[in-house]
C-alpha positions in Angstrom: -23.6 176.7 115.2 -24.1 176.4 111.5 -24.7 173.0 109.9 -22.1 173.4 107.2 -18.5 172.4 107.4 -16.7 169.1 108.0 -17.9 166.9 110.7 -16.0 164.0 112.3 -17.9 160.9 113.5 -15.9 159.0 116.1 -17.0 155.5 117.2 -15.2 153.8 120.1 -16.0 150.1 120.4 -15.2 147.0 122.4 -16.3 143.8 120.7 -17.7 140.7 122.3 -15.1 138.0 123.1 -16.7 135.5 120.7 -16.1 137.7 117.7 -13.3 136.0 115.7 -10.5 138.0 114.1 -11.8 137.0 110.7 -15.3 138.3 111.5 -13.9 141.5 112.9 -11.9 142.0 109.7 -15.0 141.5 107.6 -16.9 143.9 109.8 -14.2 146.6 109.4 -14.1 146.1 105.6 -17.9 146.5 105.5 -17.6 149.7 107.5 -14.9 151.1 105.1 -17.1 150.2 102.1 -19.7 152.7 103.4 -17.5 155.4 101.9 -18.5 154.2 98.4 -22.2 153.6 99.4 -22.9 156.9 101.2 -22.1 160.1 99.1 -21.7 162.4 102.1 -19.1 160.1 103.8 -15.8 161.4 102.6 -13.2 159.4 104.5 -12.8 156.5 106.9 -10.0 155.5 109.2 -9.7 153.0 112.0 -7.2 151.7 114.5 -6.8 149.8 117.8 -5.9 151.2 121.2 -2.1 151.6 121.8 -2.3 153.9 124.7 0.2 153.6 127.5 -2.0 155.5 129.9 -4.5 152.7 130.4 -7.5 155.1 130.3 -9.3 153.5 127.4 -12.1 152.3 129.7 -12.2 148.9 127.8 -12.6 150.3 124.3 -10.3 148.5 121.9 -11.2 150.0 118.5 -11.6 153.5 117.2 -13.4 154.4 113.9 -13.3 157.8 112.4 -15.5 158.9 109.5 -15.5 162.3 107.9 -18.6 164.0 106.5 -19.1 167.1 104.5 -21.6 168.6 107.0 -24.1 167.8 109.8 -26.7 167.3 107.1 -24.3 164.8 105.5 -24.0 163.0 108.8 -27.7 162.9 109.2 -28.0 161.5 105.7 -25.5 158.8 106.6 -27.3 157.8 109.8 -30.5 157.4 107.8 -28.9 155.8 104.7 -30.1 152.2 104.1 -26.5 150.9 103.7 -25.7 152.4 107.2 -28.8 151.0 108.8 -28.0 147.6 107.4 -24.4 147.8 108.6 -25.5 149.0 112.1 -27.8 145.9 112.3 -24.6 143.8 111.8 -22.3 145.9 114.0 -24.3 146.4 117.1 -25.0 142.7 118.0 -21.2 142.1 117.9 -20.4 145.1 120.1 -20.1 144.9 123.9 -19.6 148.6 124.4 -19.9 151.7 122.2 -19.3 155.4 122.5 -20.1 157.8 119.6 -19.0 161.4 119.4 -19.6 163.8 116.5 -17.6 167.0 116.3 -16.6 169.9 114.1 -12.8 170.2 114.0 -11.4 173.6 114.9 -7.9 175.0 114.9 -6.3 177.0 117.7 -4.3 179.4 115.5 
């Protein structure tokens, strides 16, 4: 598959119990700020689980970032601002799942 085209970067997370709501808010604001720090990161959205099916496997938060291409995603992963953020995010996380995909339409 070609490297060009939009790529979505999905992070599912459950944070450690000791992470305060204030610390979590700060962490999410720092994540959102990466849009301004990393040129290939085009958008950021986040939310918390509201599923009624109870199939979340303990994940409580979802973070979605949009990149211009797989090369852009690679640049994000290697970007110093992302590396610094990851060093802050990972120690506060209890469980993480990351999926990257290229959106496609069915029509």
